[in-house]
BANUDREN-642698 format. One record per residue: chain; residue in one letter; residue number from 1; x negated, y negated, z negated of N, C-alpha, C in turn. Coordinates in steps of 0.001 Angstrom, whole numbers, padded with zeros to 6 digits. Example, Ala and Ser with C-alpha at 12.3 -4.5 7.8 and 13.67 -1.06 7.14 Angstrom:
BEGIN
{atom "A" "a" 1 {-013190 005690 -007800} {-012300 004500 -007800} {-013200 003300 -007800}}
{atom "A" "s" 2 {-012850 002250 -007080} {-013670 001060 -007140} {-012900 -000030 -007870}}
This chain:
BEGIN
{atom "A" "x" 1 {-023042 -020617 -035763} {-022522 -021664 -034652} {-021715 -022548 -035818}}
{atom "A" "x" 2 {-021809 -023870 -035660} {-020996 -024723 -036238} {-019701 -025254 -035628}}
{atom "A" "x" 3 {-019666 -025647 -034430} {-018661 -026074 -033720} {-018479 -025812 -032402}}
{atom "A" "x" 4 {-017179 -025579 -031813} {-016981 -025253 -030404} {-016285 -026511 -029858}}
{atom "A" "x" 5 {-016971 -027180 -028737} {-016360 -028101 -027797} {-016018 -027807 -026779}}
{atom "A" "x" 6 {-014749 -028186 -026095} {-014254 -027923 -024775} {-014405 -029306 -024220}}
{atom "A" "x" 7 {-015191 -029488 -023235} {-015279 -030411 -022337} {-014865 -030359 -020939}}
{atom "A" "x" 8 {-014207 -031189 -020147} {-013565 -031080 -019065} {-014541 -030883 -017904}}
{atom "A" "x" 9 {-015858 -031208 -018014} {-016716 -031107 -016691} {-017738 -029724 -017167}}
{atom "A" "x" 10 {-018036 -029638 -018220} {-019236 -028882 -018785} {-018472 -027462 -019354}}
{atom "A" "x" 11 {-017269 -027197 -019380} {-016606 -025955 -020154} {-016927 -026181 -021658}}
{atom "A" "x" 12 {-016959 -025050 -021944} {-016959 -024902 -023674} {-018553 -024812 -023916}}
{atom "A" "x" 13 {-018997 -025785 -025174} {-020149 -025814 -025560} {-020351 -025558 -027038}}
{atom "A" "x" 14 {-021167 -024809 -027354} {-021279 -024223 -028695} {-022263 -025289 -029518}}
{atom "A" "x" 15 {-021718 -025800 -030530} {-022583 -026616 -031236} {-023198 -025563 -032382}}
{atom "A" "x" 16 {-024712 -025420 -032363} {-025255 -024592 -033289} {-026556 -025119 -033845}}
{atom "A" "x" 17 {-027072 -024231 -034773} {-028469 -024582 -035303} {-029324 -023566 -035023}}
{atom "A" "x" 18 {-030488 -023870 -034654} {-031500 -022762 -034304} {-031919 -022047 -035700}}
{atom "A" "x" 19 {-031791 -021050 -035784} {-032108 -020285 -037337} {-033510 -020055 -037424}}
{atom "A" "x" 20 {-033856 -019401 -036123} {-035115 -018725 -036167} {-035679 -018824 -034602}}
{atom "A" "x" 21 {-037145 -019114 -034433} {-037754 -019068 -033222} {-037223 -020392 -032334}}
{atom "A" "x" 22 {-036910 -020194 -030973} {-036578 -021246 -030207} {-035746 -020906 -029064}}
{atom "A" "x" 23 {-034870 -021921 -028680} {-033973 -021542 -027654} {-034493 -022247 -026329}}
{atom "A" "x" 24 {-034678 -021565 -025225} {-034944 -021781 -023942} {-033762 -021954 -022968}}
{atom "A" "x" 25 {-033562 -022952 -022234} {-032730 -023191 -021164} {-032888 -021959 -019977}}
{atom "A" "x" 26 {-031813 -021149 -019576} {-032292 -020063 -018555} {-032348 -018624 -019233}}
{atom "A" "x" 27 {-032673 -018680 -020618} {-033127 -017582 -021286} {-031741 -016783 -021341}}
{atom "A" "x" 28 {-032057 -015241 -021487} {-030777 -014464 -021616} {-030185 -014643 -022980}}
{atom "A" "x" 29 {-029025 -014527 -023223} {-028299 -014632 -024412} {-026895 -013564 -024502}}
{atom "A" "x" 30 {-026651 -013220 -025635} {-025523 -012488 -026042} {-024429 -013064 -026905}}
{atom "A" "x" 31 {-023300 -012893 -026944} {-022370 -013594 -028055} {-021774 -012324 -028671}}
{atom "A" "x" 32 {-021947 -012347 -030032} {-021574 -011373 -030745} {-020323 -011716 -031790}}
{atom "A" "x" 33 {-019523 -010983 -031602} {-018101 -011270 -032524} {-017994 -010186 -033615}}
{atom "A" "x" 34 {-018112 -010302 -034691} {-017931 -009327 -035936} {-018903 -008146 -035674}}
{atom "A" "x" 35 {-020175 -008315 -034847} {-021201 -007415 -034679} {-021049 -006690 -033257}}
{atom "A" "x" 36 {-019927 -006966 -032715} {-019792 -006542 -031220} {-020179 -007472 -030326}}
{atom "A" "x" 37 {-020902 -006941 -029222} {-021217 -007779 -027895} {-020020 -007967 -027338}}
{atom "A" "x" 38 {-019456 -009249 -027012} {-018426 -009607 -026297} {-018643 -010513 -024965}}
{atom "A" "x" 39 {-019837 -010826 -024855} {-020559 -011578 -023573} {-022034 -011350 -023473}}
{atom "A" "x" 40 {-022641 -011155 -022458} {-023861 -011315 -022072} {-024205 -012158 -020813}}
{atom "A" "x" 41 {-025197 -013018 -020879} {-025433 -013895 -019850} {-026641 -014828 -020004}}
{atom "A" "x" 42 {-026701 -015867 -019584} {-027925 -016646 -019746} {-027298 -018060 -020159}}
{atom "A" "x" 43 {-028391 -018704 -020886} {-028063 -020226 -021410} {-028026 -021127 -019993}}
{atom "A" "x" 44 {-026939 -021422 -019889} {-026777 -022461 -018788} {-027037 -023860 -018773}}
{atom "A" "x" 45 {-026562 -024486 -020093} {-027004 -025794 -020474} {-027356 -025761 -021874}}
{atom "A" "x" 46 {-028468 -026861 -022233} {-028743 -027000 -023364} {-028974 -028246 -023684}}
{atom "A" "x" 47 {-028612 -028786 -024960} {-028522 -030262 -025106} {-028778 -030687 -026543}}
{atom "A" "x" 48 {-029657 -031718 -026775} {-029861 -032168 -027701} {-029154 -033522 -028074}}
{atom "A" "x" 49 {-028166 -033676 -028765} {-027216 -034949 -028591} {-026447 -034975 -027249}}
{atom "A" "x" 50 {-026837 -035896 -026431} {-026427 -036122 -025154} {-027266 -035604 -024024}}
{atom "A" "x" 51 {-028634 -035418 -024259} {-029875 -035222 -023767} {-029909 -033781 -023298}}
{atom "A" "x" 52 {-029893 -033436 -021902} {-030470 -032239 -021289} {-032018 -032064 -021651}}
{atom "A" "x" 53 {-032028 -030784 -022430} {-033524 -030540 -022828} {-033790 -028880 -022286}}
{atom "A" "x" 54 {-035084 -028686 -022364} {-035589 -027086 -021836} {-035553 -026212 -023094}}
{atom "A" "x" 55 {-035823 -026814 -024402} {-036090 -026137 -025191} {-035493 -026810 -026398}}
{atom "A" "x" 56 {-035203 -026026 -027723} {-034930 -026516 -028991} {-035455 -025648 -029959}}
{atom "A" "x" 57 {-036267 -026211 -030977} {-036896 -025511 -031712} {-036219 -025091 -033170}}
{atom "A" "x" 58 {-036669 -024195 -034045} {-035993 -023998 -035055} {-035804 -024902 -036081}}
{atom "A" "x" 59 {-034532 -024914 -036482} {-034130 -025925 -037434} {-033523 -026987 -037064}}
{atom "A" "x" 60 {-033290 -027304 -035589} {-032590 -028180 -035208} {-031319 -027811 -034595}}
{atom "A" "x" 61 {-030350 -029016 -034588} {-029065 -028705 -033923} {-029113 -028809 -032433}}
{atom "A" "x" 62 {-028043 -028062 -031707} {-028066 -028364 -030381} {-026815 -027765 -029784}}
{atom "A" "x" 63 {-026510 -028022 -028462} {-025313 -027690 -027762} {-025559 -026696 -026764}}
{atom "A" "x" 64 {-025185 -025537 -026886} {-025556 -024632 -025916} {-024261 -024223 -025144}}
{atom "A" "x" 65 {-024509 -024178 -023646} {-023648 -023364 -022795} {-023959 -022565 -022259}}
{atom "A" "x" 66 {-023027 -021323 -022188} {-023386 -020020 -021704} {-022415 -019582 -020509}}
{atom "A" "x" 67 {-021593 -020257 -020016} {-020467 -019615 -019330} {-019355 -018919 -019600}}
{atom "A" "x" 68 {-019261 -018751 -021050} {-018040 -017814 -021517} {-017178 -018918 -022340}}
{atom "A" "x" 69 {-015928 -018931 -022076} {-014909 -019930 -022606} {-014408 -019440 -023726}}
{atom "A" "x" 70 {-014693 -018362 -024259} {-013807 -017644 -025259} {-014676 -017737 -026434}}
{atom "A" "x" 71 {-015519 -018554 -026813} {-016538 -018669 -027769} {-015501 -019120 -029125}}
{atom "A" "x" 72 {-015965 -018369 -030196} {-015214 -018935 -031378} {-016199 -019343 -032446}}
{atom "A" "x" 73 {-015703 -020043 -033287} {-016703 -020734 -034421} {-017427 -019753 -035263}}
{atom "A" "x" 74 {-016781 -018377 -035223} {-017594 -017503 -036294} {-018464 -016545 -035206}}
{atom "A" "x" 75 {-018459 -016926 -033959} {-019477 -016051 -033318} {-020836 -016131 -033547}}
{atom "A" "x" 76 {-021607 -015374 -032967} {-023219 -015704 -033337} {-023625 -015410 -031857}}
{atom "A" "x" 77 {-024685 -016422 -031516} {-025218 -016449 -030179} {-026679 -015888 -030394}}
{atom "A" "x" 78 {-027227 -014712 -029667} {-028441 -014121 -029885} {-029354 -014753 -028392}}
{atom "A" "x" 79 {-030246 -015534 -028609} {-031057 -016021 -027169} {-032346 -015138 -027396}}
{atom "A" "x" 80 {-032744 -014865 -026116} {-034073 -013894 -026136} {-034486 -014166 -024676}}
{atom "A" "x" 81 {-035775 -013859 -024369} {-036516 -013422 -023201} {-037060 -012014 -022982}}
{atom "A" "x" 82 {-037334 -011861 -021715} {-037673 -010558 -021508} {-039102 -010794 -020816}}
{atom "A" "x" 83 {-039977 -010017 -021208} {-041608 -010037 -021039} {-041823 -008880 -020137}}
{atom "A" "x" 84 {-042352 -008814 -018844} {-042835 -007520 -018319} {-044347 -007480 -018336}}
{atom "A" "x" 85 {-044897 -006414 -019233} {-046394 -006497 -019482} {-046670 -005102 -018317}}
{atom "A" "x" 86 {-047904 -005571 -017660} {-048784 -004389 -016783} {-049640 -003876 -017552}}
{atom "A" "x" 87 {-049665 -002558 -017451} {-050610 -001536 -018240} {-051377 -000757 -017361}}
{atom "A" "x" 88 {-052629 -000711 -017619} {-053580 000033 -016718} {-053968 001372 -017649}}
{atom "A" "x" 89 {-053956 002555 -016888} {-054274 003771 -017459} {-055003 004425 -016463}}
{atom "A" "x" 90 {-055967 005220 -017026} {-057188 005855 -016234} {-056495 007371 -016176}}
{atom "A" "x" 91 {-056867 007944 -014958} {-056030 009286 -014812} {-057415 010255 -014563}}
């Protein structure tokens, strides 16, 4: 995380660089502080500059809102998706 922005309408937005993979709006996320999980939820807003976007790819800067107002610049935000796979077995 590079910088934390406190906005009157949007709440707290974390200015970040995507280090690996991509970030999707509404994906699951967790905020880590010194290796400990301090918040779990979903990405509620995702911005590139002032534009709302659905995804941000690796290497790009973005603003992430997760509905957690105690974010600090030293925190790490992990974003992930969950997939359900159906398996067939024979009995």
